[in-house]
Every structure is written in structure tokens, then in C-alpha cells.
C-alpha positions, 0 to 999 in steps of 0.5 A: 668618183673616189676623189670626190668621196675623199674630198666630201668625207674629208671635208666633213671629218675635218670640219667635225674635228675642228669643232671638237678641238675648237679650231673651227674659226681658224680653218677654212674649207680647204684646211678642213679637207686636208685635215680630214684626209690626213686624219683618215690616213693617220687613223687608218695607220693607228687603228686599221680600217680607213676609208682608203681600204674599204667602203664608208661605214660608221666605223671607218668614219669614226676612225677617220674622225679620231685620226683627224682629232689626233692630228689637230691635237698634235698641231695644237701641241706643237703650236701652242704647247697645249692640246687645246 
């Protein structure tokens, strides 16, 4: 059951982060899920309280979203030389 929750929440978080960072047209559902899961990990490392360690709450969802946005900003910075 935990894997399904990771995939669903990762997809939603990755999709929202890609909309915020304006990369939604370049990504498919698979990449959104990957960005969401890795973003949850990054957010958990930076801010603590990731979905990995506790149940899904608003704060863990926001930490995951911020982590995914940071991840997409770093990818954009490396690829294009600018955050957006």
C-alpha cells in the first residue's frame, strides 16, 4: 500500500511543481512521479518531515512540493542557465 501512496502523491506533487515551474509541457506522468518522489526526499533532507517518515499531512505535502520545486529549479539552472 505504501508504494501506491508514493506513486499517487509523487505524481500530484510532481505535476503541481511542474505547473509552478512552467515545465508541464515537457514532462509526462512518469517524469512527474519521479520528480515528486525525489522532491519529497530532497524536501525531507532540507526541512525534515518528509512523507517517507510520517503520515500524509498538509505540512509533509508542502515540504514535498517545495522539494520538487527546488529540484526542478536546479535542473532548469543546469540545462538552461536560468531558474525559469
